C-alpha positions in Angstrom: -89.3 -16.1 -29.0 -85.6 -16.9 -28.2 -83.9 -15.7 -25.6 -80.1 -15.1 -25.2 -78.9 -15.1 -22.0 -75.5 -13.7 -21.4 -73.5 -14.2 -18.1 -71.1 -11.6 -16.9 -67.7 -12.7 -16.8 -65.3 -10.6 -14.2 -62.1 -9.8 -15.8 -59.3 -9.2 -13.7 -57.6 -5.3 -13.7 -54.5 -5.5 -15.6 -51.9 -3.0 -14.2 -50.5 -0.8 -16.6 -46.6 -0.3 -16.2 -45.3 2.9 -14.3 -44.3 5.6 -16.9 -41.1 6.6 -16.2 -40.2 10.2 -16.6 -37.4 11.1 -19.0 -34.6 13.0 -17.7 -32.8 15.4 -19.6 -29.3 14.9 -18.8 -27.8 17.5 -21.0 -28.1 19.8 -18.2 -25.3 17.7 -16.4 -22.7 17.9 -19.4 -21.2 21.2 -18.6 -20.8 19.9 -14.9 -19.2 16.7 -16.3 -17.0 17.9 -18.7 -15.6 21.1 -16.9 -12.3 20.1 -14.9 -11.9 22.4 -11.8 -8.2 22.3 -10.9 -8.1 25.5 -9.7 -6.9 23.6 -6.4 -4.3 21.8 -7.8 -0.6 22.3 -9.3 0.7 19.9 -11.6 4.3 19.2 -11.1 6.6 17.0 -13.5 9.2 14.8 -12.1 11.8 13.3 -14.1 11.9 9.4 -14.2 14.4 8.1 -12.1 16.8 5.5 -13.0 16.2 2.4 -10.9 19.4 0.7 -11.0 19.6 -2.5 -10.0 16.2 -3.1 -11.7 13.6 -3.8 -9.4 11.2 -6.9 -9.1 8.0 -5.8 -7.6 6.0 -2.5 -7.9 8.2 0.4 -6.3 6.8 2.1 -3.6 6.7 6.0 -3.7 5.8 8.1 -0.4 6.1 12.0 0.2 7.9 12.9 3.4 6.8 15.8 5.8 9.4 18.0 4.0 7.8 17.4 0.7 10.7 14.9 -0.7 9.5 12.2 -3.0 11.1 8.7 -1.5 11.2 5.6 -3.6 11.5 2.2 -2.6 12.1 -1.1 -4.7 13.5 -4.6 -4.0 15.7 -6.3 -6.9 15.5 -9.5 -8.9 17.5 -12.5 -8.0 19.5 -13.3 -5.0 23.2 -11.4 -5.5 22.5 -7.8 -4.0 18.7 -8.6 -3.5 18.6 -5.7 -0.8 15.8 -2.8 -0.6 17.0 -0.1 -2.4 16.0 3.9 -1.7 16.5 7.3 -3.5 14.7 10.5 -2.8 14.1 13.6 -5.1 15.6 17.0 -4.2 16.7 20.0 -5.9 15.3 18.3 -9.5 17.3 15.3 -9.2 16.9 11.7 -7.6 19.7 10.9 -5.4 22.1 7.8 -5.9 20.1 4.5 -5.1 21.6 3.1 -2.0 20.3 0.1 0.0 18.5 0.9 3.2 20.5 -2.1 4.6 23.2 -4.7 3.7 20.8 -7.5 4.6 21.9 -11.2 4.6 19.7 -13.3 2.3 16.8 -12.2 0.1 14.7 -9.3 0.9 11.5 -8.2 -0.8 9.4 -5.5 -0.3 5.3 -5.7 -0.2 4.1 -2.7 1.9 4.8 1.1 1.5 7.1 2.9 4.1 5.0 4.8 6.8 6.0 8.6 8.1 5.9 9.2 11.7 4.9 12.8 12.9 8.5 13.9 13.4 9.1 12.9 9.5 10.9 9.7 10.6 10.5 7.1 7.8 9.6 3.6 9.0 10.1 0.5 6.7 9.3 -3.0 7.2 10.2 -5.8 4.8 10.5 -9.5 4.4 13.7 -11.3 4.2 14.4 -14.9 3.4 17.9 -15.7 5.4 18.5 -18.6 3.1 16.8 -20.9 0.9 14.2 -22.5 2.8 14.3 -20.2 6.0 14.4 -18.6 8.3 12.3 -16.1 7.0 12.0 -12.6 8.6 10.4 -9.0 9.0 13.3 -6.7 9.2 12.7 -2.8 10.3 14.7 -0.1 9.7 14.1 3.9 10.0 15.5 6.7 8.1 15.9 10.1 9.8 16.3 12.3 6.9 20.3 11.7 6.4 20.9 8.2 7.4 19.4 4.7 7.8 19.1 3.1 11.3 20.5 -0.6 11.9 18.6 -3.4 10.9 16.4 -5.5 13.6 14.1 -8.1 13.5 10.8 -7.7 14.2 9.4 -11.4 13.4 11.5 -14.8 12.6 10.2 -18.0 11.6 11.5 -21.4 10.5 8.4 -22.1 8.3 6.8 -18.6 7.7 7.3 -18.5 4.1 4.2 -16.4 3.8 4.5 -14.2 6.6 3.4 -10.8 6.0 3.9 -7.5 8.0 2.5 -3.9 7.5 3.6 -0.9 9.6 0.8 1.7 11.2 1.4 4.9 13.4 -1.2 5.4 16.1 -2.4 9.0 17.4 0.3 8.7 19.6 3.1 8.2 17.0 3.7 5.0 18.2 4.8 2.9 15.7 3.3 -0.7 15.4 3.8 -3.7 13.2 0.8 -5.9 12.0 1.9 -9.4 11.6 0.2 -12.2 9.5 1.9 -15.6 10.6 0.9 -18.9 9.2 1.3 -21.4 11.4 -1.4 -24.1 9.9 -4.7 -23.8 8.2 -5.6 -20.7 10.1 -2.8 -18.1 10.3 -2.0 -16.1 13.3 -2.4 -12.2 13.3 -0.7 -10.1 15.9 1.1 -6.7 16.6 4.0 -5.5 18.1 4.8 -2.0 19.3 7.9 0.2 18.9 9.6 1.4 21.7 10.9 4.9 21.8 14.1 4.1 24.0 14.7 1.8 21.4 16.1 3.4 18.6 15.7 1.5 15.4 14.4 -1.8 17.2 10.9 -3.0 18.7 
């Protein structure tokens, strides 16, 4: 009589993949496709004539009085100023230079607006080929531009950058990035209220 002996082999449990519940997204479709624009008003503005032609992207801001203000820099070195025009009563004003700055000026950052509606502008300027390089400031009171003033000047600061900020007390600060070697220096200047148009 032959006796067959079978050994029990333990088989590890195989974890079955967790069933992912299906989600019916059809209920979201009406919410996604419905556009609620009841709180927005569509306004069309005629395109301004940018003359002279801009080099970098124009900067558009809205003043506290609701006016659109457009700023841009220009190609080349001849009349390479920062230009300004604003939209009022359905028309764009005649573009005018912010200042007849010597050298070549470039606008890389948008202007800022103070609590009183004054527009503050900071731009880059290469006084002549090879330097010096400057950051120039001026402000617009709604009627005319102030005289320009130097915020920063460097003989080797080809890549200097600057940006304006307004704090909670309506003080204007110029944040400056100045390359002085491998690591750039960062610092800021604060505009003094007693000195109109200067830092």
